[in-house]
N, C-alpha and C positions, 0 to 999 in steps of 0.2 A: 504494500500500500504506500502510495506517495504521500509524503508529509507536506502539510500546508506551508507556504513560504513565510507567512506572518504568524508568529506565536505571541499571544497576549497572555502573559504569565499570571499566576494566581494573584488575586487582589490582596492588598495589605495597606496599612497606613502609608500615605504618600503616593498612592496610585498603583498601577500595574506596569511591570517591566514589559517592553515590547522588543521583539527581535525579528529581524528579516534575514532569512537564510542563515540563522545562527549569530548574526551580528547584532549587538545591543544598540538599539536606536534611542532609548531613553525610557523615562517613566511617565506614563500617561495617566491623566485624571478623568478623562472622558473620551468618547469616540472621536471627537474633533482633534484631540491631541494625536491619536493614532493616525488619522488622515494626514495631519501636518508632518509627522515623522516620515511617513511613506512618501509624501510629496518631496520633502527635503532629500530623501535618499534616492529619488529619481525612480521609484517604483510606480509602475502603472500597468493597467490592463488595456488591451486594444479597445478604443472607443469608450472608455470609462474613466472618468476623473476620480481621484482619491476621495473627493467629497461625495461621490455617488456610489461608493462601494456598497455592496449588499453584505452587511456584517455577518449574516448567517451563511455565507458561501464557504462551505468546508473545504473547498479546493484552494481557497486563499487564506482563510483565517482558522486558527485553532485557539479557541478561548478556553483556558484552563481554569477550572473551579468557578465557573460563572460566565455568563455571556456579557454582551455590551452594556447591559443595564446594571452590572455589579462592579463597584469600584473600590470599596474598602470593607473588609470583614475581620481583620485581625486586631 
């Protein structure tokens, strides 16, 4: 099974760590931060801007311990 290129790691105080192909992009506090990190990293999908990503697309995103509506739990 192919791994999603964007991993949004488990939530904790201070947000969620975001990696792209294993490279740390930063700590996001909301989906808009994830989109901004991806835009700065130059990541895009044909015909789709980072602000229009489908957050539930498992071919692109792997949300660990909660989806895009969960940002702090520890």
